[in-house]
N, C-alpha and C positions, 0 to 999 in steps of 0.2 A: 540438269538442274540450272535454273535461271535465277540470277540474283538481281533484285530490283532495289535501287536506292529509294524509290518512291515508297515501296512496300515497307522497307526498313524505317523510313521517316514516319510513315503512318503508324507503325507499331510503337515507335518511341513516343510519339505524340499521344497516342491512346493510353499507353502505360503511364505517362506523366499526368494526364488529366484524371485518370482513375486513381492514381496514387493519392491525390489530394482528398479523395473521398474516404480513404481508410486511415489517414494520419490525422490525429487531432493535435494541432499546435498548442503548446501551453499558453495560458493567458498571461498578459503583461504583469499582473500582480504576482504570479508564481515566479516569473523571470526576475523580477525585482527582489523577491524573497531569496532566490538562489544567489544573488549577488552579495548578500550579507555574509559576514563571517559565521561559521557554524554555531558558535555560542549565541549569536544574535538570532540565528534561525530558530534555535530551540526556544528562545524567549518569545519570538513572534508566533511560533507554531502553537503555543499554548493559548494564545488569544483567539485563534481561529475556531469557528464552529466545527463540530465533529465531521460534518459533511465536507467542509473545506480541508480539514486535516486528512481525510481519506483521499480527496482529490490530489492534494500535494504529494502524499505518500505514493499514489499510483503514478503520478507524473514522474516521481523519482524512480519508480520501478521501470519506466519506459526508457530511462537513460542507459547509456553504455559506458562503463559497467553499471548495472542496477545499483541504486543507493537505497538501502532499506533501513537506514539508521533511525527513522522516525516510527518504526513499528512498535518499539518499546514505549515511546511517548503516548501512543494511542492505547496500547495494551494496559498500561499502568492505571488507566482511568476505570478499568474494571467493568462490571456489569452494566454501568450506565451507557456504555457505547455499543453494547451487543446488538440492540435493535438496529442501529444504523449500519453496523457491519454486516448483519444478515440481510438487510434490505439491499445493500450494494452487492453482496455475493449473489443474490438471486437475480439482480438486474444486469450484472456484468456478463458480457458475451465472450470477451477475450479470456481464454483459459489461463494464460500466464498471469492475468490480473486477478482472476478468481483464486489462483494459488497464492498470490501475494496477500490477499485478504485473509485467507486461511492461516497464513504465517503469523498474522497479528493475533488471531485467536489461539494459535499454538503458543506464542510468546506469553499471552495472557494466562493460559492454562499452566504453563511451565513455571511462571513466576508469581502470579497474583491471584488468580481465581481458579479453583478446581472445577473444570468444565465437564468432567466425566459424566456427571448425572444431569447435565443440562441437555435434555432430549431435543429441544428446539435447535440448539447449535449442532449437535451430532447429526440430526436428520437433514439440516440445511447443507452441511458439508457432504454428506452421503449423496444427496440429490445432485449437487454440483458435480461430484465425481462421476456419477452415473451418466450424466449428460456430456461429459468430456469425450472428444473424439481422438485427441492426441494422447497416445499411451504414455508418453514421458510425463506430461503434465498430470495425467491421471495418477501415475505412480508416485510422483513427488507429493501431490496433494494427499494421497492415501497415507503416505508416511507421516505427514503432519497430523492427519486424523488419528493414526495409530498412537502417536505421541500424546495427543489429547486424551485418548481413551485409556492410556496407561496412567495418566495423572502426573502431577508434579513429582520430581525426584526428591526434592527436599522441602524445607519449610517455605511457605508462601509469604511474600511481603504484603503488607497492607496496601490496598488500592487507594488511590488518592488523585485529586486533580493534579495537574502538572504543577511542580513547585514554582514559586516565584523566581525571577532572575536573581542570580547571586547565590543560589543555593546549590550545593554540590549534589547532583542527582545520582552519582555513582558512575555515570557515563561521561559527562562533560561538566566541567565547572562553568556555570553560567554566571558571568560577572558583568556588572555595569547595567545601566539603563538600556532598554532596547530601543533601537531606531525604528521609526515608523516604516511601513512597507513602501512608502513613496521614496525612501532613500534620502529624504531631506531632514 
């Protein structure tokens, strides 16, 4: 067996250059958002478009440990956000991110909207599961689908746009005026 420092160096360089192709660094606006205190984050989050909310939620999913606290903020908006969620579910290639999107739908079904009879939602999740190669993500996502198909365990809360800052959401008391994303 022959050890070559040049070969090792070449492999490290190749791995480093390819690694940049697979990792998507969060944008500056997200990084500024994460610098805010959590109650201010919830205030700013509700001002974002649904596409940007999903982006931020998925960036949070990429963190270690994953931060999924904004799933309920999206889910509580109810049926108005389903088209955007299904679009992202169909476009997303990373299975762990597909599972994260399904978690939003599960939270929606558990608390706000009974999705058992929404065939478009059920079919989109089944299609995503069928395409998954990783058995663990497939199993976890199937568990979420099973929860959606069982329906909510208790009474549903009314769906609504995210409440204004200063209103107790049941999760976090949001107080005070929100700071702009620029941090100024």
